[in-house]
C-alpha positions in Angstrom: -2.3 112.1 -95.9 -2.9 110.0 -92.9 -3.5 110.8 -89.5 -3.2 110.1 -86.0 -7.0 109.5 -86.1 -6.6 106.9 -89.4 -4.7 104.9 -87.2 -7.1 104.9 -84.5 -9.8 103.9 -87.3 -7.5 101.0 -88.4 -7.1 99.7 -84.8 -10.9 99.8 -84.4 -11.5 97.9 -87.6 -9.1 95.4 -87.3 -10.3 94.8 -83.3 -14.2 94.8 -84.4 -14.9 98.0 -82.5 -13.2 97.4 -79.2 -11.1 100.8 -79.1 -11.9 103.1 -76.5 -14.4 106.0 -78.0 -14.9 108.4 -75.5 -13.7 109.5 -71.9 -17.1 107.9 -70.6 -15.9 104.5 -71.8 -13.3 104.8 -69.3 -15.1 106.6 -66.5 -18.4 104.7 -66.5 -16.6 101.1 -66.2 -19.0 99.5 -68.9 -16.3 99.1 -71.7 -15.4 95.4 -71.7 -11.8 96.0 -72.7 -11.3 98.8 -70.6 -9.8 96.6 -67.4 -7.8 97.2 -64.2 -4.8 95.6 -63.5 -3.6 95.5 -59.9 -1.8 92.9 -57.6 -3.1 95.5 -54.9 0.6 97.0 -54.8 0.3 100.4 -53.5 0.2 103.0 -56.5 0.8 100.4 -59.2 -2.3 99.4 -60.9 -2.6 100.6 -64.4 -6.1 100.6 -66.4 -6.2 99.5 -69.7 -7.4 101.7 -72.4 -7.2 100.2 -75.8 -6.8 102.6 -78.7 -5.0 106.3 -78.3 -3.4 106.9 -74.9 -1.5 110.0 -76.0 -1.3 112.4 -79.2 -2.9 114.8 -81.7 -5.9 113.4 -83.6 -5.2 115.3 -86.3 -1.6 115.3 -86.8 0.2 113.7 -90.0 1.6 110.0 -89.5 3.8 108.5 -92.3 5.4 105.9 -90.1 4.4 103.6 -87.4 6.4 101.5 -84.8 5.0 98.5 -83.8 6.2 97.0 -80.1 5.3 94.9 -77.3 6.0 97.1 -74.3 7.0 100.5 -74.8 10.1 102.0 -73.1 12.5 104.9 -73.4 14.1 102.8 -75.7 11.1 103.1 -78.1 10.5 106.5 -78.0 14.4 107.7 -78.4 14.2 105.1 -81.2 11.1 106.6 -83.0 12.5 110.0 -82.2 15.9 108.9 -84.2 14.1 107.2 -87.4 11.4 109.4 -87.8 8.0 107.4 -86.1 4.9 109.5 -85.6 3.5 106.9 -83.7 3.8 103.9 -81.4 1.5 101.1 -81.3 2.3 99.0 -78.2 0.5 95.9 -77.5 1.0 95.8 -73.7 -0.7 98.9 -71.4 1.4 101.7 -70.9 1.7 103.5 -67.8 2.9 107.2 -66.3 6.7 106.8 -66.0 6.9 102.9 -66.3 6.7 103.1 -69.9 8.6 106.5 -70.5 11.8 106.1 -68.5 10.7 107.5 -65.3 9.4 111.0 -66.4 6.0 112.1 -67.8 4.7 110.3 -70.5 3.7 113.3 -72.1 6.6 115.6 -71.5 8.8 112.5 -73.2 6.1 112.3 -76.4 6.3 115.5 -76.8 9.6 116.0 -77.3 9.7 114.0 -80.6 6.3 114.3 -81.4 5.0 110.9 -81.0 1.5 109.4 -80.5 0.9 106.4 -78.2 -1.4 103.9 -79.0 -1.8 100.5 -76.9 -4.2 97.5 -77.4 -3.8 94.5 -75.2 -6.6 92.4 -74.2 -8.6 93.8 -76.8 -6.4 92.4 -79.1 -6.4 88.8 -77.8 -8.5 86.4 -79.3 -8.7 88.0 -82.3 -6.8 85.6 -84.5 -5.8 82.0 -83.9 -1.7 82.3 -84.8 -0.3 81.6 -81.4 -2.1 78.0 -81.5 -1.4 77.7 -84.9 2.5 78.0 -84.4 2.4 75.5 -81.6 0.6 73.0 -84.2 -2.8 72.8 -83.3 -6.3 74.0 -84.3 -8.4 75.4 -81.5 -11.9 74.4 -80.9 -12.6 76.1 -77.9 -11.4 79.5 -76.6 -11.6 81.5 -73.1 -10.4 84.9 -72.5 -11.9 84.9 -68.9 -11.8 81.2 -68.0 -12.7 80.7 -64.3 -14.5 84.3 -64.2 -10.7 85.9 -64.4 -10.2 88.5 -67.1 -7.5 87.7 -69.3 -7.3 84.0 -68.1 -6.7 82.7 -71.5 -7.5 79.2 -72.3 -7.4 77.1 -76.0 -8.4 73.9 -76.2 -7.1 72.4 -79.5 -6.5 69.6 -81.6 -3.1 68.7 -83.1 -2.4 69.2 -86.9 -1.8 66.1 -88.7 1.9 66.9 -89.1 1.9 67.4 -85.4 2.1 64.1 -84.2 4.5 63.9 -81.1 5.8 66.6 -78.5 9.2 66.8 -80.6 7.2 67.9 -83.5 5.8 70.6 -81.7 9.3 71.9 -80.8 11.0 71.5 -83.9 7.6 73.6 -85.5 8.4 76.3 -83.3 12.4 76.3 -83.7 11.4 76.9 -87.6 8.8 79.8 -87.1 10.7 81.6 -84.5 14.2 81.3 -85.9 15.7 80.2 -82.7 18.6 79.0 -84.5 19.1 82.5 -85.9 18.9 83.7 -82.2 21.7 81.1 -80.9 23.9 82.0 -84.0 23.8 85.9 -83.1 24.5 85.2 -79.4 27.6 82.9 -80.1 28.8 85.9 -82.2 27.8 88.5 -79.3 30.1 86.5 -77.0 33.0 86.4 -79.3 32.9 90.3 -80.2 32.3 91.4 -76.4 34.6 88.3 -74.9 31.6 87.7 -72.9 31.4 84.0 -72.2 28.9 84.3 -69.3 26.3 86.1 -72.0 22.9 84.9 -72.7 19.3 85.7 -73.8 16.0 85.7 -73.3 14.7 83.6 -75.8 17.5 81.3 -76.5 17.3 80.5 -72.5 13.8 80.0 -72.6 13.5 78.0 -75.6 10.5 75.5 -75.4 11.0 72.1 -73.4 9.1 68.9 -72.6 8.4 68.2 -68.3 6.4 65.4 -69.0 6.7 62.9 -71.6 9.5 62.6 -74.6 10.0 63.8 -77.6 8.4 60.4 -79.4 5.3 60.9 -77.1 2.2 61.3 -79.1 -0.1 64.3 -78.7 -3.7 64.7 -80.1 -5.4 67.0 -78.1 -4.1 69.9 -75.9 -5.2 72.2 -73.1 -2.8 75.2 -74.2 -2.7 77.9 -71.0 -0.9 80.8 -70.2 0.2 80.8 -66.4 0.9 84.2 -65.8 -2.7 85.2 -66.4 -3.8 83.2 -63.0 -4.2 79.8 -64.3 -4.2 77.7 -61.3 -4.4 74.1 -60.6 -8.0 74.0 -60.0 -8.5 75.4 -63.3 -6.8 72.9 -65.1 -8.5 70.1 -63.1 -11.8 71.7 -63.9 -10.7 72.1 -67.8 -9.4 68.4 -67.8 -12.9 67.3 -66.4 -14.6 69.7 -69.2 -12.1 67.9 -71.7 -11.5 64.3 -71.1 -10.0 63.9 -74.6 -7.0 66.3 -73.7 -3.8 64.5 -73.4 -1.4 67.4 -73.2 -0.8 70.7 -71.3 0.8 73.3 -73.2 2.1 76.4 -71.5 3.3 79.5 -73.3 3.9 82.8 -73.3 5.1 82.5 -69.9 6.0 79.4 -68.4 6.6 76.9 -65.0 9.8 75.6 -63.7 10.2 72.2 -62.0 8.0 71.8 -59.0 5.7 73.9 -59.9 1.8 73.2 -59.0 0.9 73.0 -62.5 3.0 70.3 -63.0 2.3 68.4 -60.2 -1.5 68.6 -61.4 -0.6 67.4 -64.7 1.1 64.3 -63.2 -2.1 63.8 -61.0 -4.5 63.9 -64.3 -2.0 61.9 -66.3 -1.4 64.4 -68.7 1.6 65.1 -70.8 3.4 68.9 -70.1 5.3 70.6 -72.9 6.8 74.4 -72.6 6.3 76.7 -75.7 7.2 79.9 -76.8 8.3 82.6 -74.0 6.8 86.3 -74.0 9.4 87.9 -75.8 8.8 85.9 -79.0 5.1 87.5 -78.6 6.6 90.2 -81.1 6.3 87.5 -83.7 3.2 85.7 -82.6 1.1 89.0 -81.8 3.0 91.8 -83.2 3.7 90.6 -86.9 -0.1 90.1 -87.5 -1.3 93.5 -86.1 1.9 95.2 -88.1 1.0 93.4 -91.2 -3.0 94.4 -90.5 -1.9 98.1 -90.2 0.2 98.0 -93.3 -3.1 96.9 -95.2 -5.4 99.2 -93.6 -2.9 102.2 -93.9 -1.4 101.3 -97.3 0.6 105.0 -97.4 1.9 104.7 -93.9 5.4 103.1 -93.4 5.3 100.2 -90.7 8.1 99.2 -89.0 8.7 96.8 -86.1 10.5 97.4 -82.5 12.1 94.4 -81.1 13.9 94.4 -77.8 16.2 92.3 -77.0 17.3 91.3 -73.0 20.8 89.7 -72.3 22.9 88.7 -69.1 25.7 89.4 -68.4 28.1 88.8 -65.5 29.1 92.0 -63.4 32.7 91.6 -64.0 32.2 91.1 -67.9 30.1 94.2 -68.5 31.3 97.0 -70.3 34.7 98.3 -71.8 37.8 98.7 -69.3 37.1 102.3 -68.9 33.5 101.8 -68.0 34.5 99.1 -65.6 36.9 101.4 -63.9 34.4 104.3 -64.3 31.9 102.2 -62.6 33.9 101.0 -59.9 35.1 104.8 -58.9 31.1 106.0 -58.9 30.1 103.0 -56.5 33.3 103.2 -54.3 33.4 106.9 -53.8 29.7 108.1 -53.8 27.5 105.1 -53.3 29.2 102.9 -50.6 29.1 103.6 -46.7 27.4 106.7 -47.5 25.4 108.4 -44.5 21.6 108.0 -44.6 19.6 110.4 -45.8 17.3 111.9 -42.8 13.9 113.1 -43.9 12.3 115.9 -42.4 
């Protein structure tokens, strides 16, 4: 019989001892992967606590779900499919990751334990660079002194000679043609021509250069981590052999200062996988590691899919009528509530 404690030990083993062992790891401020994330928005900061977030260590575990971000959808799916524990990559926060209600109440309802493993998982495998077609020879996870500001410096694989080769490689690995086919079918079934989906609309593209532009040495950056133009200038100075900037997980759009800096430095610029594909980049290796470390436990993967639909195409006819009635009768032109 496997327990929540066994899952915790498996996560500790795969990270080389990075999970939280005791309350003092959080309160003393000395654990390198217990990190405060804050934009200084009042009441919205969260502390990453790699390992067990909530659950009884002695409770039996037969089925574990790996996901990127735990949501109320994840918790509901876990309860409906007999999942005993959710391992989320991203940090878990009260209410934000549990449908606006207290985390304990929701998880207790379905007897689900919750784990998180974010910064403590980063840097453990070279998969993201591999998928993008280069072998890393330098890794920084705190570039410029900013925790979580990741920089990979790598050399393109022999079979990846151009920027076009890199995009083709990503399309094949990530199955983006399947996503396009699925989206096409969904549009037909739902009669929603406006429908689009994140992985399709954010697929990789070349910003500086073209599909025939050669690529050799790559500065692989992640813009959402705080990577700035000054960081890019410094990295290019440290690696004059670099010819290409690769931005993945998050991306930048036309006119962004990182693109302007790449132009100034004479570097190619290419956009790789978006954040929703991290369930494949990081989620699958994590799930397979758990499968090997916990051979008697069933492992499943929760993948969320986000779509956009024009308002007037959304829902069945009865649902459209319902929504208009609720809005018109109860939500529009309401008198303001006076707070005492």
